N, C-alpha and C positions, 0 to 999 in steps of 0.2 A: 867867773863862779858866782861873783859878789852880786852881780847885777841881775842874774836868774833869780837867786833868792830873793832879792829885793822885788821882782816882779811876782813872785809866788806868794811874798809876804801881803803884798798890794792886791792881788786877787782874794785872798781869804779875807783881808779887812773888807773891800767892796762886798765880798759873797755875804758875809754876816752882817753889814750895814743893811743892805737891803732885804735881808731874811728877816732881820729884825723888824724893821719897818713893815714888812708884810705880816709877820707875828702880831705884831701890836694892832693893824688893822683888821685883822681878821677875828682876833679875840675881841675886840671892842664891836664887831658886828654881831657877833655869837652871843655875847653876853647882852647886847642891846635888844637882839631878839628872845632872848629868855625873859627880859624885863616886859616888854609888851606882851609874849605869851601869858606871862602872870598877871598883866593887867586884867587881861581878857577871861581868864579862867581861876580869879582867886575864888569866886563863889562857889566852883565845882569843887574845890579843895584839890585841885590838880595843880598844884604849884611845883614847878622845877627849881631845884636846889641848885646851888653853886658848886656844890660837892662832885657833880657831876661832870664838871670842867676840870681838864688835864691842866696841870702846872706851866705856867710859862716856857721854862727849862724844857720840858719835854716838848712842846710844841716848836721850839726855837731849833732843838736838836733833831728833828725829823729833817735831814736836809734837804731829800726830793719832794717832799709834801708842801705844796704852797697853797693848799686850799683850806678850806675851814671845816670840812666834812668829820675829820677825827679830831676836832678839838674837844667834841664833846661825845658823850655814848650814843649808838647807834639809835636806840628810843627816843631819846631826847632830842635828837639831829631831825627826825622825822616827824616831832612836834613842833619845831621851831621853822622848819624849812619854809614855810608860807612867811615868816616875819623877817627874814633875813633879806635887806637890802642892799 
């Protein structure tokens, strides 16, 4: 019984380690794309605000979503889609 609990705890620990790493990388991509978008569109007064980005915890706790589409609002995502590398 103790071994099963240890395996479950290890699985949860590894899951959150990789989910946290993925969340960090995806948020970094999105924020970098927003910065690049703002550099190209600052004269048009079409500046993207960081307020449209959801919190780190919200992104981390979406257990089955490992992508970056839902980190920002849909309208903002379509604007920065071409800048994401």
